[in-house]
C-alpha positions in Angstrom: -49.9 -46.7 -4.7 -47.6 -44.1 -3.2 -47.8 -42.0 -6.3 -51.6 -41.9 -6.0 -51.5 -41.1 -2.3 -49.0 -38.2 -3.1 -51.2 -36.8 -5.8 -54.4 -37.0 -3.7 -52.8 -35.4 -0.6 -51.1 -32.7 -2.6 -54.4 -32.0 -4.5 -56.4 -31.8 -1.3 -53.8 -29.6 0.4 -53.7 -27.3 -2.6 -57.5 -27.0 -2.8 -57.8 -26.2 0.9 -55.0 -23.6 0.8 -56.5 -22.1 -2.4 -60.0 -21.7 -0.9 -58.7 -20.4 2.4 -56.4 -17.9 0.6 -59.3 -16.8 -1.6 -61.5 -16.3 1.4 -58.9 -14.2 3.2 -58.3 -12.1 0.2 -62.0 -11.5 -0.5 -62.6 -10.4 3.1 -59.4 -8.4 3.2 -60.3 -6.4 0.1 -63.8 -5.7 1.5 -65.7 -7.7 -1.1 -69.1 -9.0 -0.3 -68.9 -12.4 1.3 -71.8 -14.8 2.3 -73.2 -14.4 5.7 -71.9 -17.9 6.8 -68.4 -16.8 6.0 -66.1 -17.0 9.1 -64.8 -13.4 8.7 -66.1 -10.3 7.0 -63.6 -7.6 7.2 -59.9 -6.7 7.6 -60.0 -6.8 11.4 -62.0 -10.0 11.8 -60.4 -13.2 13.2 -61.2 -16.8 12.3 -62.2 -17.7 15.9 -63.3 -14.9 18.2 -62.9 -15.1 22.0 -66.5 -16.0 22.5 -66.3 -18.9 20.0 -63.1 -20.2 21.6 -64.7 -20.0 25.1 -67.8 -21.7 23.8 -65.9 -24.8 22.6 -63.6 -24.7 25.6 -66.5 -25.3 27.9 -67.4 -28.6 26.1 -66.0 -31.7 27.7 -65.4 -33.5 24.5 -63.6 -30.7 22.7 -60.0 -31.1 23.8 -59.9 -34.9 23.5 -61.2 -34.6 19.9 -58.8 -31.8 19.0 -55.8 -33.8 20.4 -57.0 -37.0 18.7 -57.4 -35.3 15.3 -54.0 -33.6 15.6 -52.3 -36.9 16.6 -53.9 -38.6 13.6 -52.6 -35.8 11.3 -49.1 -36.1 12.8 -49.1 -39.9 12.4 -50.3 -39.6 8.7 -47.7 -37.0 8.0 -44.9 -39.2 9.5 -46.1 -42.2 7.5 -46.0 -40.1 4.3 -42.6 -38.7 5.1 -41.1 -42.2 5.8 -42.7 -43.4 2.6 -41.0 -40.6 0.7 -37.6 -41.5 2.2 -37.9 -45.2 1.3 -35.9 -46.2 -1.7 -38.1 -47.4 -4.6 -35.1 -49.2 -6.3 -32.6 -51.6 -5.0 -29.2 -50.0 -5.1 -27.1 -53.1 -5.0 -27.4 -56.9 -5.1 -25.2 -59.2 -2.9 -23.6 -61.8 -5.2 -22.0 -64.9 -3.7 -18.5 -65.0 -5.0 -17.7 -68.4 -3.5 -14.9 -67.2 -1.2 -17.2 -66.4 1.7 -16.8 -62.6 1.2 -19.4 -61.9 -1.4 -19.5 -59.0 -4.0 -21.8 -56.2 -4.6 -23.4 -55.7 -8.0 -25.1 -52.4 -8.9 -28.8 -52.8 -9.1 -29.1 -50.5 -12.1 -26.5 -52.6 -14.0 -28.5 -55.8 -13.4 -31.7 -53.9 -14.4 -30.2 -52.7 -17.6 -28.9 -56.2 -18.6 -32.2 -57.8 -17.7 -34.1 -55.2 -19.7 -31.8 -55.5 -22.7 -32.1 -59.3 -22.8 -35.9 -59.1 -22.4 -36.0 -56.6 -25.3 -34.2 -59.1 -27.5 -37.0 -61.7 -27.1 -39.3 -62.2 -30.0 -42.3 -60.0 -29.9 -41.1 -57.7 -27.2 -40.8 -54.0 -28.3 -39.6 -52.5 -25.0 -38.8 -53.7 -21.5 -38.5 -51.8 -18.2 -37.1 -53.5 -15.1 -37.0 -52.3 -11.5 -35.3 -54.3 -8.7 -36.6 -54.0 -5.2 -36.6 -56.1 -2.0 -33.4 -56.8 0.0 -30.0 -57.0 -1.5 -29.6 -60.7 -0.5 -33.1 -61.5 -1.8 -34.1 -59.1 -4.7 -37.3 -59.2 -6.7 -38.0 -57.7 -10.1 -40.9 -55.7 -11.5 -40.9 -56.1 -15.2 -43.0 -54.2 -17.7 -43.0 -55.6 -21.3 -44.4 -53.7 -24.3 -45.5 -56.4 -26.7 -45.7 -56.1 -30.5 -49.1 -56.7 -32.1 -48.2 -60.2 -33.3 -46.7 -61.4 -30.0 -48.3 -64.1 -27.9 -48.4 -63.0 -24.3 -48.0 -66.6 -22.9 -45.0 -67.3 -25.1 -43.4 -64.0 -24.3 -43.9 -64.6 -20.6 -42.5 -68.1 -20.8 -39.4 -66.9 -22.7 -38.9 -64.1 -20.2 -39.0 -66.6 -17.3 -37.0 -69.3 -19.0 -34.3 -67.1 -20.6 -33.9 -63.6 -19.2 -34.8 -64.1 -15.6 -33.0 -67.4 -15.4 -29.8 -65.8 -16.8 -30.0 -63.0 -14.3 -30.7 -65.4 -11.4 -27.8 -67.7 -12.4 -25.3 -64.9 -13.2 -26.0 -63.2 -9.8 -25.8 -66.5 -8.0 -29.3 -66.0 -6.5 -31.4 -68.9 -5.2 -34.5 -67.3 -6.7 -35.5 -64.1 -8.5 -39.3 -63.6 -8.1 -40.8 -61.3 -10.6 -44.0 -59.4 -11.2 -44.5 -59.0 -14.9 -47.0 -56.5 -16.5 -47.7 -56.9 -20.2 -49.0 -54.2 -22.5 -49.5 -54.2 -26.2 -48.2 -51.6 -28.6 -50.9 -49.3 -29.9 -51.3 -49.9 -33.6 -53.8 -49.1 -36.3 -56.2 -51.8 -37.4 -55.3 -53.5 -40.7 -57.8 -53.7 -43.5 -58.7 -57.1 -44.7 -60.3 -57.5 -48.1 
């Protein structure tokens, strides 16, 4: 979701800046511009004094300007905070039995879980990302299945073997997982 929002926002910002820059360059070089264009020459400004005074006399103008700017600031802050949020879990809290606990690197658990999932019958490749809190992690697993693999069987083996081993070895009460299954692209076989 965040990747899509980033792409849309960057695309829109780029398009607006490109069009505004092109308009400024066209007017600055003295090229013919349409009559509705906001400026026509090197000395023109975007909003003349008469236009600013015209909008200033309207009672609704300043509340709308402030509301739009406040909305833009809130959206920019939301986007900035979303960028700063970590997408992966850096460490998992493991109960060591002595009341202290130990920290396990999240990438290490991801690598072990992916390696064990790739060892399952019918799984070509596995990618694992841990997220959530370090005391209650969750996993996002993407499995690339071979052409002959049964999705239900692969999912059952992943849950019964790989996720169960990861949960037990880290001493977690539960390890919820979101699993996405994809098939390897392959050519159709001829049957005669």
